[in-house]
C-alpha positions in Angstrom: 0.5 -1.1 19.7 2.5 -3.2 17.3 2.0 -2.5 13.6 2.7 -4.2 10.3 3.5 -2.7 7.0 2.6 -4.5 3.7 4.2 -3.3 0.5 1.6 -3.8 -2.3 3.5 -5.3 -5.3 0.9 -7.7 -6.4 -0.5 -5.7 -9.4 -0.1 -6.5 -13.0 1.5 -3.2 -14.0 -0.7 -3.1 -17.1 -0.2 0.7 -17.6 3.6 0.0 -17.7 3.4 -2.9 -20.0 3.3 -5.6 -17.4 6.6 -4.7 -15.7 7.2 -5.4 -12.0 7.1 -1.8 -10.7 8.6 -2.7 -7.3 11.7 -3.9 -9.0 12.3 -0.9 -11.3 15.6 0.8 -10.7 15.4 4.1 -8.8 18.5 5.9 -7.8 20.6 2.7 -8.1 18.2 0.4 -6.2 14.9 -1.3 -6.8 11.9 0.9 -5.8 10.9 -1.6 -3.1 14.3 -1.2 -1.4 13.5 2.4 -0.8 10.2 1.6 0.7 11.7 -1.0 3.0 14.2 1.5 4.3 11.5 4.2 4.8 9.1 1.8 6.7 11.6 -0.1 8.9 11.8 2.7 11.6 8.1 3.1 11.6 6.7 -0.4 12.0 7.4 -3.7 13.8 7.0 -6.0 10.8 7.2 -5.7 7.0 5.6 -8.1 4.5 5.6 -8.0 0.7 2.4 -8.7 -1.2 3.4 -10.1 -4.6 1.9 -12.5 -7.2 4.8 -12.7 -9.6 8.6 -12.7 -9.4 8.4 -14.3 -6.0 12.0 -15.3 -5.9 13.2 -11.8 -6.7 11.0 -10.3 -4.0 12.1 -13.0 -1.5 15.7 -11.8 -2.0 14.9 -8.9 0.2 14.6 -11.2 3.2 10.9 -10.5 4.1 7.9 -12.7 4.1 6.0 -12.8 0.8 2.2 -13.0 0.8 0.0 -13.6 -2.3 -3.5 -12.6 -3.1 -6.2 -15.1 -2.1 -7.0 -17.3 -5.1 -10.6 -16.1 -5.1 -9.6 -12.5 -5.5 -6.7 -12.9 -8.0 -6.5 -10.0 -10.4 -9.0 -7.8 -8.5 -6.5 -5.0 -7.9 -5.3 -3.2 -4.8 -8.2 -4.2 -2.6 -7.1 -7.9 -3.2 -3.7 -6.9 -1.9 -5.3 -5.1 1.1 -7.3 -8.2 1.9 -4.1 -10.4 1.7 -2.4 -7.9 4.0 -5.1 -8.1 6.6 -5.3 -11.9 6.3 -1.6 -12.4 6.9 -0.6 -9.5 9.2 0.6 -10.6 12.6 -0.8 -7.4 14.2 -4.2 -5.9 14.4 -3.1 -2.7 12.6 -1.7 -2.8 9.1 -0.3 -0.1 7.0 -0.3 -0.7 3.2 1.9 1.2 0.7 2.0 0.8 -3.1 5.3 -0.4 -4.4 5.6 2.5 -6.8 5.8 5.3 -4.3 9.5 5.5 -3.1 9.4 8.8 -1.1 7.3 8.2 2.0 7.2 10.7 4.9 9.1 9.6 8.0 6.0 10.1 10.1 3.5 8.4 7.7 2.4 5.7 10.1 2.0 8.2 13.0 -0.2 10.5 10.8 -2.3 7.6 9.6 -2.8 6.4 13.2 -3.7 9.9 14.4 -6.3 10.3 11.6 -7.9 6.9 12.4 -8.3 8.0 16.0 -11.0 10.5 14.9 -13.4 7.6 14.5 -13.0 5.8 17.9 -16.3 4.0 17.6 -15.2 2.0 14.5 -12.2 -0.1 13.5 -9.3 2.2 12.4 -9.3 3.0 8.7 -7.4 5.9 7.2 -5.9 6.9 3.9 -3.2 9.4 3.0 -4.0 12.8 1.4 -1.4 15.1 -0.1 -1.7 18.3 -2.1 -5.5 17.8 -2.2 -5.3 14.3 -3.7 -6.4 11.1 -1.9 -4.2 8.0 -1.9 -6.5 5.2 -0.8 -3.9 2.5 -1.3 -1.6 4.3 1.1 -3.6 3.4 4.1 -4.0 2.1 7.7 -6.5 -0.7 8.3 -7.7 -2.9 11.2 -7.9 -6.7 11.0 -11.7 -6.4 11.8 -12.2 -5.0 8.3 -10.9 -8.2 6.6 -14.4 -9.8 6.4 -16.2 -6.7 5.2 -13.5 -6.3 2.5 -13.8 -10.0 1.5 -17.6 -9.6 1.2 -17.1 -6.5 -1.1 -14.6 -8.4 -3.3 -17.0 -11.4 -3.6 -19.7 -9.0 -4.9 -17.3 -7.7 -7.5 -16.7 -4.3 -5.8 -13.0 -3.7 -6.6 -12.7 0.1 -6.6 -10.4 1.1 -3.7 -11.7 4.7 -3.4 -15.3 3.5 -3.4 -14.7 1.0 -0.6 -12.9 3.5 1.6 -15.8 6.0 1.2 -18.4 3.4 1.9 -16.5 2.5 5.2 -16.1 6.2 6.1 -12.3 6.2 6.2 -10.5 9.2 7.6 -8.1 11.3 5.5 -4.6 11.8 7.0 -3.2 15.1 5.7 0.5 14.7 4.6 0.9 18.4 3.5 1.1 20.0 0.1 3.9 18.1 -1.5 2.5 15.7 -4.1 3.7 12.1 -3.6 5.6 10.5 -6.5 3.4 7.6 -7.8 4.7 5.8 -10.9 1.7 4.4 -12.8 3.1 4.9 -16.3 6.5 4.8 -18.1 6.2 8.5 -18.8 5.5 9.4 -15.1 8.5 7.3 -14.1 10.8 8.9 -16.7 9.6 12.4 -15.8 10.2 11.7 -12.1 13.7 10.5 -12.8 14.5 13.7 -14.7 13.1 15.9 -11.9 14.4 14.1 -8.9 17.6 12.4 -9.8 
C-alpha cells in the first residue's frame, strides 16, 4: 500500500522563542533536510505542514500544506488533521520537524504495530526508551473526521486523543529519540552528537 509522510513544521516554536525549528542548522543542514533524507526511502510521497516561512520550506521542492483555518494554533493535532486532509494516500506517517534521527525502519514498525488492531482504522505512535511520541505516528484517512470533531470541541492534547482512539505503540527500542523542544535541549544535543 502506498504511504505518505508529512513533516510537522507548523508549530509556533514558543518554547524556543518562536524560531522555525525545522530550519535550524543541524550538522550543516536544516533539520528538515535530514528528515526528508530519512523518509524518502520509506514512503511514496512527502509533504511539509507549515504555517510560516512558506517560501523557505518550498525551497525543498515538496508540497506545502497549512493547517485548516478553523484549527490554526491548536498544536500538533491541527497538523495531523492537515496531513490527513491533504495526503494522497490512505495511510499517512507524521513526524515532528525537530527530530532529525529517525530509524530506517520507522514506517515498517508503525505499520506492524497498527496491524494489531485489524478491526479499526490503523493508528499507531512511536515508543522509545519507555517514552511515547504521539506526534511520531501512523494514521488512516478515516480518522480525519473524528480528529476534526475533537478539535472543534477544543480537545487539542495529542496524547489524550491517541489514548481515546486506542492507538497502538510501536516499540523502537531503548535509544531515546532526539527531540528539540528548547534551546537548551538543542544545544546539549549538538554538544553530544556533533
